[in-house]
C-alpha positions as CSV (number, residue, x, y, z in Angstrom):
1,M,-0.1,0.1,-0.1
2,I,1.4,3.3,-1.1
3,Y,0.2,6.7,0.2
4,C,0.8,9.6,-2.7
5,C,0.0,13.0,-3.5
6,E,-1.6,14.3,-6.4
7,E,1.7,14.4,-8.4
8,H,3.2,11.3,-7.4
9,A,-0.2,8.9,-8.4
10,E,0.9,7.8,-11.8
11,Y,4.1,6.8,-10.4
12,A,2.8,5.1,-7.6
13,L,0.5,2.9,-9.5
14,E,3.1,1.9,-12.2
15,T,5.3,1.0,-8.8
16,V,2.3,-1.4,-7.8
17,I,1.9,-2.6,-11.2
18,N,5.7,-3.5,-11.5
19,E,5.7,-5.0,-7.7
20,S,2.7,-7.4,-8.1
21,G,2.1,-7.7,-12.2
22,R,-1.7,-6.7,-11.6
23,P,-3.8,-3.8,-11.7
24,P,-4.1,-1.8,-8.5
25,A,-6.8,-0.1,-6.6
26,L,-6.5,3.7,-6.2
27,Q,-8.7,4.9,-3.8
28,P,-8.9,8.6,-2.1
29,V,-7.3,8.8,1.6
30,E,-10.1,8.6,4.2
31,E,-11.1,11.9,5.6
32,K,-9.9,10.9,8.9
33,E,-6.4,10.0,7.5
34,L,-6.1,13.2,5.9
35,L,-3.9,15.0,8.3
36,T,-1.8,12.1,9.2
37,K,-0.9,10.7,6.0
38,T,1.9,11.9,3.9
39,C,3.1,11.0,-0.1
40,E,5.7,8.5,0.7
41,Y,7.7,9.9,-2.4
42,C,7.9,14.1,-1.7
43,G,6.2,14.1,1.9
44,Q,3.3,16.2,0.9
45,P,-0.3,15.2,2.1
46,A,-1.4,12.1,0.6
47,V,-4.6,12.3,-1.1
48,Y,-4.4,8.7,-2.7
49,V,-3.9,5.4,-1.4
50,V,-2.8,2.8,-4.2
51,A,-2.8,-1.0,-3.2
52,N,-2.8,-4.3,-4.8
53,G,-6.5,-4.7,-6.4
54,Y,-6.6,-8.2,-5.5
55,S,-5.2,-7.7,-2.2
56,H,-7.5,-9.1,0.8
57,T,-6.9,-5.8,2.8
58,K,-9.3,-2.7,3.5
59,Y,-7.8,-0.9,0.2
60,G,-7.8,-4.2,-1.9
61,R,-11.5,-4.9,-2.5
């Protein structure tokens, strides 16, 4: 699962595809997490979470 800003969303999608070989799920960060999650690439506030679309995790449904 990768938290990312708008600018790095495409890079996060490509990373998950390259690692898993499957299409990822792109979801907005939940409102309660907006102030605590940051982009893993630049440190700006995260607006998306990218996860393996076939994962059993909350974001991979």
